[in-house]
MIDOSE-1310 file (N, C-alpha, C; in nm, 2 decimals, decimal comma, always signed):
residues 261
xxxx	+8,09/-2,69/-7,89/+8,23/-2,64/-7,88/+8,24/-2,47/-7,91; +8,26/-2,48/-8,05/+8,20/-2,39/-8,12/+8,16/-2,28/-8,03; +8,02/-2,33/-8,03/+7,94/-2,20/-7,97/+7,98/-2,15/-7,85; +8,04/-2,24/-7,73/+8,13/-2,22/-7,62/+8,22/-2,10/-7,61
xxxx	+8,31/-2,14/-7,75/+8,45/-2,10/-7,78/+8,38/-1,97/-7,83; +8,33/-1,93/-7,88/+8,34/-1,78/-7,99/+8,18/-1,70/-7,91; +8,12/-1,81/-7,86/+7,98/-1,70/-7,79/+8,05/-1,65/-7,67; +8,13/-1,75/-7,61/+8,14/-1,71/-7,42/+8,28/-1,73/-7,39
xxxx	+8,37/-1,78/-7,42/+8,48/-1,78/-7,38/+8,56/-1,65/-7,44; +8,59/-1,65/-7,56/+8,70/-1,54/-7,64/+8,62/-1,44/-7,59; +8,49/-1,38/-7,59/+8,46/-1,27/-7,58/+8,47/-1,25/-7,39; +8,48/-1,34/-7,30/+8,50/-1,34/-7,17/+8,65/-1,32/-7,13
xxxx	+8,77/-1,40/-7,21/+8,87/-1,34/-7,20/+8,93/-1,19/-7,26; +8,87/-1,20/-7,36/+8,93/-1,04/-7,45/+8,90/-0,92/-7,35; +8,76/-0,90/-7,30/+8,70/-0,82/-7,22/+8,75/-0,81/-7,11; +8,79/-0,94/-7,02/+8,86/-0,89/-6,88/+9,02/-0,85/-6,90
xxxx	+9,05/-0,87/-7,03/+9,20/-0,82/-7,06/+9,19/-0,68/-7,05; +9,07/-0,62/-7,15/+9,03/-0,47/-7,17/+9,06/-0,42/-7,01; +8,94/-0,49/-6,92/+8,90/-0,33/-6,85/+9,04/-0,38/-6,72; +9,16/-0,49/-6,72/+9,28/-0,48/-6,67/+9,38/-0,39/-6,74
xxxx	+9,37/-0,32/-6,85/+9,46/-0,23/-6,91/+9,38/-0,12/-6,89; +9,26/-0,11/-6,85/+9,26/+0,06/-6,88/+9,26/+0,09/-6,71; +9,21/+0,02/-6,62/+9,24/+0,02/-6,54/+9,41/+0,05/-6,47; +9,49/-0,04/-6,54/+9,63/+0,01/-6,54/+9,65/+0,13/-6,56
xxxx	+9,64/+0,15/-6,67/+9,68/+0,30/-6,75/+9,58/+0,41/-6,66; +9,48/+0,44/-6,63/+9,39/+0,51/-6,56/+9,49/+0,55/-6,41; +9,51/+0,44/-6,31/+9,57/+0,42/-6,19/+9,74/+0,48/-6,22; +9,80/+0,47/-6,34/+9,92/+0,51/-6,39/+9,96/+0,61/-6,43
xxxx	+9,86/+0,69/-6,55/+9,88/+0,81/-6,58/+9,74/+0,92/-6,57; +9,64/+0,83/-6,49/+9,51/+0,93/-6,48/+9,36/+0,86/-6,56; +9,31/+0,98/-6,54/+9,15/+0,96/-6,58/+9,16/+0,95/-6,75; +9,22/+1,10/-6,79/+9,26/+1,17/-6,90/+9,26/+1,05/-7,03
xxxx	+9,40/+1,03/-6,96/+9,46/+0,91/-7,10/+9,36/+0,77/-7,07; +9,31/+0,74/-6,96/+9,28/+0,57/-6,88/+9,14/+0,65/-6,98; +9,05/+0,74/-6,97/+8,93/+0,74/-7,02/+8,92/+0,75/-7,15; +9,05/+0,82/-7,22/+9,02/+0,76/-7,40/+9,03/+0,66/-7,40
xxxx	+9,15/+0,56/-7,38/+9,18/+0,46/-7,45/+9,14/+0,36/-7,42; +9,00/+0,39/-7,30/+8,96/+0,30/-7,25/+8,85/+0,26/-7,30; +8,77/+0,37/-7,40/+8,66/+0,35/-7,49/+8,70/+0,29/-7,65; +8,86/+0,24/-7,68/+8,86/+0,23/-7,76/+8,81/+0,10/-7,83
xxxx	+8,76/+0,10/-8,01/+8,64/-0,03/-8,03/+8,72/-0,15/-7,95; +8,62/-0,21/-7,91/+8,67/-0,34/-7,83/+8,56/-0,47/-7,81; +8,48/-0,47/-7,74/+8,37/-0,52/-7,79/+8,29/-0,54/-7,91; +8,30/-0,42/-7,95/+8,23/-0,38/-8,07/+8,26/-0,45/-8,19
xxxx	+8,38/-0,49/-8,19/+8,46/-0,51/-8,30/+8,44/-0,66/-8,31; +8,46/-0,75/-8,18/+8,39/-0,88/-8,17/+8,22/-0,87/-8,23; +8,19/-0,82/-8,14/+8,03/-0,85/-8,21/+7,96/-0,81/-8,37; +8,03/-0,72/-8,41/+7,99/-0,69/-8,56/+8,07/-0,79/-8,67
xxxx	+8,20/-0,84/-8,60/+8,25/-0,94/-8,68/+8,17/-1,06/-8,68; +8,10/-1,11/-8,60/+8,03/-1,22/-8,50/+7,92/-1,24/-8,62; +7,83/-1,12/-8,57/+7,74/-1,07/-8,69/+7,79/-1,11/-8,82; +7,82/-1,05/-8,88/+7,93/-1,06/-9,04/+7,91/-1,22/-9,04
xxxx	+7,94/-1,29/-8,97/+7,94/-1,44/-8,97/+7,88/-1,50/-8,99; +7,82/-1,52/-8,89/+7,66/-1,57/-8,82/+7,56/-1,52/-8,92; +7,50/-1,40/-8,94/+7,41/-1,36/-9,07/+7,47/-1,36/-9,18; +7,53/-1,21/-9,18/+7,60/-1,15/-9,30/+7,64/-1,04/-9,31
xxxx	+7,67/-1,01/-9,41/+7,74/-0,85/-9,42/+7,66/-0,76/-9,38; +7,53/-0,75/-9,49/+7,47/-0,63/-9,51/+7,39/-0,62/-9,37; +7,38/-0,76/-9,30/+7,32/-0,77/-9,11/+7,37/-0,67/-9,05; +7,49/-0,73/-9,02/+7,63/-0,62/-8,94/+7,57/-0,49/-8,98
xxxx	+7,61/-0,47/-9,10/+7,62/-0,30/-9,16/+7,48/-0,21/-9,08; +7,34/-0,32/-9,12/+7,26/-0,25/-9,05/+7,28/-0,22/-8,86; +7,30/-0,32/-8,80/+7,31/-0,33/-8,69/+7,44/-0,21/-8,62; +7,54/-0,21/-8,73/+7,62/-0,06/-8,67/+7,54/+0,05/-8,72
xxxx	+7,42/+0,07/-8,80/+7,35/+0,22/-8,82/+7,33/+0,27/-8,66; +7,24/+0,19/-8,61/+7,20/+0,22/-8,47/+7,31/+0,29/-8,38; +7,41/+0,23/-8,39/+7,48/+0,25/-8,25/+7,55/+0,38/-8,24; +7,55/+0,44/-8,31/+7,59/+0,59/-8,29/+7,50/+0,63/-8,15
xxxx	+7,38/+0,62/-8,21/+7,28/+0,68/-8,14/+7,25/+0,62/-7,99; +7,32/+0,47/-8,00/+7,31/+0,42/-7,88/+7,41/+0,42/-7,82; +7,56/+0,46/-7,84/+7,67/+0,54/-7,79/+7,61/+0,68/-7,73; +7,52/+0,75/-7,78/+7,46/+0,87/-7,72/+7,37/+0,84/-7,61
xxxx	+7,31/+0,74/-7,56/+7,24/+0,68/-7,46/+7,42/+0,65/-7,36; +7,45/+0,58/-7,36/+7,59/+0,51/-7,31/+7,62/+0,67/-7,26; +7,67/+0,76/-7,31/+7,69/+0,91/-7,28/+7,63/+0,94/-7,19; +7,48/+0,93/-7,20/+7,37/+0,99/-7,10/+7,43/+0,91/-6,94
xxxx	+7,45/+0,78/-6,98/+7,48/+0,68/-6,87/+7,55/+0,77/-6,78; +7,63/+0,79/-6,86/+7,78/+0,84/-6,80/+7,77/+0,93/-6,71; +7,72/+1,03/-6,79/+7,68/+1,18/-6,72/+7,57/+1,17/-6,60; +7,50/+1,09/-6,63/+7,41/+1,08/-6,49/+7,45/+1,05/-6,39
xxxx	+7,55/+0,92/-6,42/+7,64/+0,83/-6,36/+7,74/+0,95/-6,26; +7,78/+0,98/-6,37/+7,87/+1,09/-6,28/+7,84/+1,20/-6,20; +7,70/+1,28/-6,21/+7,59/+1,33/-6,16/+7,59/+1,30/-5,99; +7,52/+1,20/-6,03/+7,45/+1,11/-5,90/+7,55/+1,04/-5,81
xxxx	+7,68/+1,00/-5,89/+7,77/+0,94/-5,76/+7,84/+0,98/-5,64; +7,81/+1,12/-5,65/+7,84/+1,18/-5,54/+7,71/+1,15/-5,42; +7,61/+1,10/-5,45/+7,49/+1,07/-5,34/+7,51/+0,93/-5,25; +7,54/+0,88/-5,39/+7,56/+0,70/-5,36/+7,54/+0,62/-5,47
xxxx	+7,64/+0,51/-5,46/+7,67/+0,41/-5,61/+7,55/+0,33/-5,60; +7,45/+0,29/-5,54/+7,35/+0,23/-5,55/+7,26/+0,33/-5,62; +7,27/+0,43/-5,61/+7,17/+0,52/-5,64/+7,19/+0,58/-5,76; +7,29/+0,63/-5,81/+7,43/+0,63/-5,96/+7,37/+0,53/-6,03
xxxx	+7,42/+0,40/-5,99/+7,37/+0,28/-6,09/+7,26/+0,28/-6,14; +7,16/+0,27/-6,02/+7,00/+0,25/-6,04/+6,98/+0,33/-6,18; +6,95/+0,44/-6,16/+6,86/+0,58/-6,18/+6,95/+0,57/-6,39; +7,07/+0,58/-6,37/+7,17/+0,54/-6,53/+7,16/+0,45/-6,61
xxxx	+7,14/+0,31/-6,53/+7,10/+0,23/-6,57/+6,93/+0,15/-6,60; +6,86/+0,22/-6,52/+6,68/+0,23/-6,58/+6,65/+0,35/-6,70; +6,77/+0,44/-6,73/+6,76/+0,56/-6,82/+6,78/+0,49/-6,96; +6,93/+0,43/-6,96/+6,98/+0,33/-7,03/+6,86/+0,19/-7,07
xxxx	+6,82/+0,13/-7,03/+6,71/+0,10/-7,05/+6,58/+0,10/-7,16; +6,53/+0,25/-7,08/+6,41/+0,31/-7,16/+6,49/+0,33/-7,27; +6,56/+0,41/-7,26/+6,60/+0,49/-7,43/+6,61/+0,37/-7,50; +6,73/+0,31/-7,49/+6,71/+0,18/-7,56/+6,59/+0,08/-7,60
xxxx	+6,52/+0,06/-7,55/+6,40/-0,02/-7,57/+6,29/+0,18/-7,67; +6,34/+0,22/-7,65/+6,30/+0,33/-7,73/+6,32/+0,30/-7,87; +6,42/+0,30/-7,88/+6,49/+0,29/-8,03/+6,48/+0,18/-8,08; +6,51/+0,03/-8,00/+6,42/-0,05/-8,09/+6,28/-0,04/-8,11
xxxx	+6,19/+0,02/-8,04/+6,07/+0,00/-8,09/+6,00/+0,17/-8,21; +6,11/+0,20/-8,22/+6,09/+0,28/-8,38/+6,19/+0,25/-8,46; +6,26/+0,10/-8,46/+6,38/+0,05/-8,54/+6,46/+0,19/-8,62; +6,52/+0,21/-8,54/+6,61/+0,34/-8,59/+6,74/+0,25/-8,68
xxxx	+6,73/+0,28/-8,80/+6,83/+0,20/-8,90/+6,90/+0,35/-8,99; +6,84/+0,45/-8,94/+6,90/+0,62/-9,05/+7,00/+0,64/-8,98; +7,14/+0,58/-9,06/+7,30/+0,63/-9,00/+7,32/+0,80/-8,92; +7,26/+0,88/-9,07/+7,26/+1,01/-9,03/+7,17/+1,07/-8,88
xxxx	+7,04/+1,04/-8,91/+6,99/+1,03/-8,77/+7,02/+0,98/-8,63; +7,10/+0,88/-8,70/+7,17/+0,78/-8,55/+7,28/+0,86/-8,52; +7,40/+0,93/-8,57/+7,49/+1,03/-8,58/+7,43/+1,14/-8,48; +7,35/+1,20/-8,60/+7,31/+1,35/-8,50/+7,20/+1,32/-8,36
xxxx	+7,17/+1,20/-8,30/+7,16/+1,16/-8,17/+7,27/+1,13/-8,08; +7,39/+1,15/-8,12/+7,47/+1,10/-8,08/+7,56/+1,25/-8,04; +7,56/+1,30/-8,17/+7,66/+1,45/-8,12/+7,54/+1,52/-8,03; +7,45/+1,53/-8,05/+7,31/+1,61/-7,98/+7,39/+1,55/-7,82
xxxx	+7,40/+1,40/-7,78/+7,39/+1,40/-7,64/+7,57/+1,41/-7,59; +7,64/+1,41/-7,71/+7,79/+1,48/-7,66/+7,81/+1,62/-7,63; +7,75/+1,67/-7,66/+7,73/+1,82/-7,67/+7,73/+1,85/-7,51; +7,57/+1,83/-7,56/+7,52/+1,80/-7,41/+7,55/+1,77/-7,28
xxxx	+7,62/+1,65/-7,33/+7,70/+1,60/-7,21/+7,81/+1,69/-7,18; +7,92/+1,75/-7,21/+8,03/+1,84/-7,17/+8,01/+1,93/-7,15; +7,87/+2,02/-7,19/+7,82/+2,20/-7,14/+7,85/+2,12/-6,97; +7,74/+1,99/-6,96/+7,69/+2,01/-6,83/+7,81/+1,95/-6,75
xxxx	+7,93/+1,87/-6,78/+7,97/+1,85/-6,69/+8,14/+1,91/-6,69; +8,17/+1,98/-6,81/+8,24/+2,08/-6,82/+8,23/+2,24/-6,70; +8,10/+2,28/-6,79/+8,06/+2,41/-6,74/+7,98/+2,43/-6,63; +7,89/+2,30/-6,60/+7,81/+2,34/-6,52/+7,79/+2,27/-6,38
xxxx	+7,91/+2,16/-6,38/+7,88/+2,02/-6,29/+8,08/+2,03/-6,25; +8,13/+2,13/-6,37/+8,28/+2,14/-6,35/+8,34/+2,03/-6,32; +8,33/+1,90/-6,35/+8,36/+1,79/-6,29/+8,52/+1,79/-6,35; +8,64/+1,75/-6,25/+8,77/+1,75/-6,35/+8,84/+1,62/-6,31
xxxx	+8,90/+1,60/-6,40/+9,00/+1,45/-6,46/+9,08/+1,44/-6,30; +9,12/+1,26/-6,26/+9,23/+1,29/-6,15/+9,35/+1,26/-6,22; +9,45/+1,33/-6,17/+9,55/+1,29/-6,27/+9,61/+1,15/-6,24; +9,64/+1,13/-6,09/+9,71/+0,97/-6,12/+9,67/+0,92/-5,95
xxxx	+9,68/+0,81/-5,92/+9,61/+0,74/-5,82/+9,80/+0,66/-5,74; +9,78/+0,68/-5,62/+9,88/+0,55/-5,58/+9,85/+0,40/-5,58; +9,85/+0,31/-5,65/+9,79/+0,19/-5,63/+9,87/+0,04/-5,64; +9,84/-0,06/-5,56/+9,95/-0,18/-5,58/+9,87/-0,29/-5,61
xxxx	+9,90/-0,35/-5,73/+9,80/-0,52/-5,79/+9,83/-0,58/-5,73; +9,78/-0,67/-5,67/+9,74/-0,83/-5,63/+9,65/-0,92/-5,70; +9,63/-1,01/-5,69/+9,57/-1,12/-5,79/+9,50/-1,17/-5,77; +9,40/-1,09/-5,64/+9,22/-1,12/-5,60/+9,19/-0,98/-5,71
xxxx	+9,25/-0,88/-5,70/+9,18/-0,77/-5,74/+9,19/-0,72/-5,86; +9,30/-0,82/-5,99/+9,28/-0,85/-6,07/+9,16/-0,93/-6,15; +9,18/-1,05/-6,03/+9,05/-1,15/-6,09/+8,97/-1,13/-6,07; +8,91/-1,05/-5,96/+8,75/-0,94/-5,96/+8,77/-0,86/-6,12
xxxx	+8,79/-0,81/-6,15/+8,80/-0,68/-6,20/+8,77/-0,77/-6,38; +8,88/-0,92/-6,39/+8,85/-1,03/-6,47/+8,70/-1,04/-6,52; +8,67/-1,09/-6,41/+8,54/-1,17/-6,41/+8,47/-1,07/-6,39; +8,41/-1,00/-6,34/+8,34/-0,90/-6,36/+8,29/-0,82/-6,51
xxxx	+8,38/-0,82/-6,58/+8,41/-0,77/-6,72/+8,35/-0,90/-6,76; +8,40/-1,00/-6,75/+8,39/-1,11/-6,86/+8,27/-1,14/-6,88; +8,18/-1,16/-6,72/+8,03/-1,16/-6,74/+7,96/-1,11/-6,81; +8,00/-0,98/-6,77/+7,88/-0,86/-6,82/+7,89/-0,86/-6,97
xxxx	+7,99/-0,92/-7,05/+8,05/-0,89/-7,22/+7,99/-1,00/-7,19; +7,99/-1,11/-7,16/+7,95/-1,25/-7,25/+7,82/-1,29/-7,24; +7,70/-1,22/-7,14/+7,57/-1,19/-7,17/+7,53/-1,12/-7,28; +7,61/-0,99/-7,26/+7,61/-0,87/-7,40/+7,57/-0,97/-7,56
xxxx	+7,72/-1,07/-7,59/+7,74/-1,13/-7,70/+7,61/-1,20/-7,70; +7,62/-1,29/-7,59/+7,49/-1,40/-7,58/+7,38/-1,30/-7,68; +7,34/-1,16/-7,65/+7,21/-1,15/-7,66/+7,20/-1,04/-7,79; +7,38/-1,04/-7,86/+7,34/-0,97/-8,00/+7,26/-1,02/-8,10
xxxx	+7,25/-1,17/-8,11/+7,25/-1,25/-8,17/+7,07/-1,23/-8,24; +6,96/-1,14/-8,14/+6,84/-1,16/-8,22/+6,77/-1,06/-8,34; +6,85/-0,94/-8,35/+6,83/-0,88/-8,46/+6,88/-0,81/-8,48; +6,84/-0,73/-8,62/+7,01/-0,65/-8,65/+6,99/-0,53/-8,51
xxxx	+6,86/-0,44/-8,53/+6,87/-0,35/-8,43/+6,89/-0,35/-8,29; +6,83/-0,47/-8,26/+6,86/-0,56/-8,13/+7,00/-0,57/-8,11; +7,07/-0,63/-8,23/+7,21/-0,63/-8,21/+7,29/-0,56/-8,21; +7,25/-0,44/-8,26/+7,36/-0,30/-8,26/+7,30/-0,25/-8,11
xxxx	+7,19/-0,26/-8,06/+7,22/-0,21/-7,94/+7,30/-0,25/-7,82; +7,30/-0,45/-7,79/+7,37/-0,47/-7,75/+7,52/-0,50/-7,76; +7,57/-0,49/-7,91/+7,71/-0,45/-7,92/+7,80/-0,39/-7,86; +7,69/-0,24/-7,80/+7,78/-0,18/-7,73/+7,71/-0,13/-7,61
xxxx	+7,67/-0,26/-7,52/+7,57/-0,28/-7,39/+7,70/-0,22/-7,32; +7,68/-0,12/-7,20/+7,79/-0,04/-7,15/+7,90/-0,14/-7,03; +7,88/-0,26/-7,08/+7,96/-0,39/-6,96/+8,09/-0,29/-6,97; +8,16/-0,25/-7,03/+8,37/-0,20/-7,03/+8,29/-0,05/-6,91
xxxx	+8,20/+0,00/-6,96/+8,16/+0,13/-6,85/+8,10/+0,08/-6,73; +8,01/+0,02/-6,72/+7,96/-0,01/-6,58/+8,08/-0,10/-6,48; +8,21/-0,18/-6,55/+8,25/-0,25/-6,46/+8,33/-0,12/-6,39; +8,42/-0,09/-6,54/+8,50/+0,05/-6,48/+8,46/+0,19/-6,40
xxxx	+8,28/+0,15/-6,41/+8,23/+0,26/-6,28/+8,27/+0,19/-6,18; +8,20/+0,09/-6,15/+8,20/+0,01/-6,00/+8,30/+0,02/-5,96; +8,40/-0,04/-6,01/+8,50/-0,05/-5,97/+8,63/+0,12/-5,96; +8,60/+0,20/-6,05/+8,66/+0,34/-5,99/+8,61/+0,40/-5,85
xxxx	+8,49/+0,39/-5,85/+8,44/+0,42/-5,73/+8,46/+0,34/-5,61; +8,48/+0,20/-5,60/+8,50/+0,15/-5,54/+8,65/+0,11/-5,43; +8,73/+0,19/-5,50/+8,85/+0,19/-5,47/+8,91/+0,34/-5,47; +8,84/+0,38/-5,54/+8,93/+0,55/-5,54/+8,80/+0,66/-5,50
xxxx	+8,69/+0,60/-5,50/+8,54/+0,73/-5,46/+8,51/+0,79/-5,59; +8,43/+0,88/-5,54/+8,34/+0,94/-5,62/+8,42/+1,03/-5,71; +8,51/+1,10/-5,67/+8,62/+1,18/-5,75/+8,67/+1,10/-5,84; +8,72/+1,02/-5,86/+8,76/+0,97/-5,94/+8,68/+0,89/-6,05
xxxx	+8,59/+0,87/-5,96/+8,47/+0,76/-6,09/+8,43/+0,87/-6,17; +8,41/+1,01/-6,13/+8,37/+1,08/-6,24/+8,45/+1,13/-6,30; +8,58/+1,16/-6,28/+8,68/+1,20/-6,37/+8,69/+1,10/-6,48; +8,65/+0,97/-6,44/+8,69/+0,86/-6,52/+8,56/+0,88/-6,64
xxxx	+8,45/+0,93/-6,55/+8,31/+0,89/-6,65/+8,36/+1,03/-6,79; +8,39/+1,14/-6,73/+8,40/+1,28/-6,84/+8,52/+1,23/-6,95; +8,57/+1,15/-6,93/+8,71/+1,12/-7,00/+8,63/+0,99/-7,10; +8,62/+0,87/-7,07/+8,52/+0,81/-7,13/+8,42/+0,85/-7,21
xxxx	+8,37/+0,96/-7,22/+8,24/+1,04/-7,26/+8,31/+1,11/-7,41; +8,47/+1,15/-7,39/+8,49/+1,24/-7,49/+8,57/+1,09/-7,56; +8,58/+0,97/-7,54/+8,67/+0,85/-7,60/+8,57/+0,77/-7,65; +8,47/+0,78/-7,63/+8,32/+0,72/-7,68/+8,34/+0,73/-7,86
xxxx	+8,35/+0,90/-7,86/+8,43/+0,90/-8,07/+8,48/+0,83/-8,09; +8,58/+0,76/-8,07/+8,58/+0,68/-8,20/+8,58/+0,52/-8,21; +8,49/+0,49/-8,06/+8,37/+0,37/-8,13/+8,26/+0,46/-8,22; +8,25/+0,56/-8,21/+8,10/+0,62/-8,31/+8,21/+0,60/-8,42
xxxx	+8,32/+0,64/-8,44/+8,38/+0,63/-8,55/+8,38/+0,53/-8,63; +8,39/+0,41/-8,57/+8,44/+0,28/-8,59/+8,26/+0,24/-8,64; +8,15/+0,26/-8,59/+8,00/+0,18/-8,65/+7,99/+0,24/-8,78; +8,04/+0,39/-8,79/+7,96/+0,46/-8,86/+8,06/+0,40/-9,02
xxxx	+8,20/+0,41/-9,00/+8,28/+0,33/-9,11/+8,27/+0,17/-9,12; +8,20/+0,05/-9,03/+8,16/-0,04/-9,05/+8,03/-0,02/-9,13; +7,98/+0,04/-9,09/+7,83/+0,05/-9,17/+7,84/+0,09/-9,30; +7,92/+0,19/-9,38/+7,99/+0,25/-9,51/+8,07/+0,08/-9,57
xxxx	+8,18/+0,09/-9,46/+8,27/+0,00/-9,57/+8,26/-0,15/-9,59; +8,15/-0,24/-9,49/+8,11/-0,36/-9,51/+8,08/-0,39/-9,61; +8,01/-0,32/-9,66/+7,92/-0,40/-9,79/+8,01/-0,40/-9,86; +8,08/-0,24/-9,89/+8,20/-0,28/-9,97/+8,33/-0,33/-10,00
xxxx	+8,41/-0,39/-9,87/+8,48/-0,42/-9,90/+8,45/-0,54/-9,80; +8,54/-0,69/-9,74/+8,51/-0,79/-9,69/+8,52/-0,75/-9,54; +8,48/-0,85/-9,48/+8,48/-0,83/-9,35/+8,63/-0,84/-9,26; +8,74/-0,88/-9,33/+8,86/-0,85/-9,26/+8,92/-0,70/-9,25
xxxx	+8,93/-0,65/-9,42/+8,97/-0,52/-9,47/+8,85/-0,45/-9,42; +8,73/-0,44/-9,43/+8,64/-0,39/-9,37/+8,65/-0,35/-9,18; +8,68/-0,43/-9,17/+8,69/-0,43/-9,00/+8,85/-0,35/-9,00; +8,91/-0,38/-9,05/+9,10/-0,30/-9,07/+9,06/-0,18/-9,06
xxxx	+9,00/-0,15/-9,19/+9,02/-0,01/-9,24/+8,89/+0,13/-9,13; +8,80/+0,05/-9,09/+8,75/+0,07/-8,97/+8,81/+0,14/-8,88; +8,91/+0,05/-8,80/+8,95/+0,09/-8,67/+9,07/+0,13/-8,71; +9,11/+0,20/-8,78/+9,21/+0,26/-8,85/+9,12/+0,43/-8,85
xxxx	+9,01/+0,41/-8,91/+8,94/+0,55/-8,92/+8,94/+0,57/-8,71; +8,91/+0,52/-8,65/+8,90/+0,52/-8,48/+9,00/+0,57/-8,49; +9,08/+0,49/-8,47/+9,26/+0,50/-8,42/+9,32/+0,68/-8,47; +9,26/+0,74/-8,54/+9,31/+0,86/-8,61/+9,22/+0,97/-8,48
xxxx	+9,10/+0,92/-8,48/+9,01/+1,03/-8,39/+9,06/+0,93/-8,23; +9,14/+0,88/-8,19/+9,18/+0,87/-8,05/+9,30/+0,94/-8,06; +9,40/+0,93/-8,11/+9,50/+1,02/-8,14/+9,48/+1,16/-8,11; +9,39/+1,21/-8,22/+9,34/+1,36/-8,20/+9,25/+1,40/-8,05
xxxx	+9,21/+1,32/-7,97/+9,18/+1,31/-7,83/+9,30/+1,30/-7,76; +9,41/+1,25/-7,78/+9,53/+1,22/-7,68/+9,59/+1,32/-7,71; +9,58/+1,39/-7,84/+9,68/+1,53/-7,81/+9,62/+1,65/-7,79; +9,50/+1,63/-7,75/+9,44/+1,77/-7,68/+9,39/+1,75/-7,54
xxxx	+9,41/+1,62/-7,51/+9,36/+1,55/-7,36/+9,43/+1,64/-7,26; +9,53/+1,77/-7,26/+9,64/+1,80/-7,16/+9,49/+1,98/-7,11; +9,46/+1,97/-7,22/+9,29/+2,10/-7,22/+9,19/+2,07/-7,18; +9,18/+1,94/-7,15/+9,06/+1,86/-6,99/+9,11/+1,90/-6,92
x	+9,01/+1,98/-6,83/+9,04/+2,01/-6,69/+9,01/+1,89/-6,59
């Protein structure tokens, strides 16, 4: 019963709520705000806490070390998706996910556990992504859309996100490196991109992808903070301090979001 509660039911419910909130904000206030808030630490918090409880704090800290590099791969996922979405949804999804699988497998094979190398990989991915989308492709954020909710749409969004996150959580208890990789499996990203495209088209999906790339910085800060703070403090205090660190980045991004085209 505890296994079902903590490994399936709780992640399912939380991730479903998160996706609904993300899309509500994006639809009401545009992709700038929705993309940034949508990448606040959510499933990573659940995953790292469970890893620390089920294994130990050092295990969770080691898992966190690989997360910035994996988030760099998530950034590449979004870049590829944003570029290829104008061709077709299936093609964009297939290529993006294939690249994610290949690069994640390489990180697993080389057993990347150096936080400084991991952060460097993320920064290179982030800078490259912004140059490509902002300067080369000139993808713009969408201000807002006119949308009316119904129970069916909310249910579909929640179910899609819940299933993906539950699978990711179940797969995150194998080892430190692979746990870190799957703790940031792009489940929220995938579900948000699919829903954005199906309901509003490629321009909205690409605009959301661009904002999410910037917002991923808050998750990176959270993982770096956990890596250093978990071994010093307990799980609760380490998580709280790490989240405050990530929130500071989020507020900074929100303050400058109007500069995003």
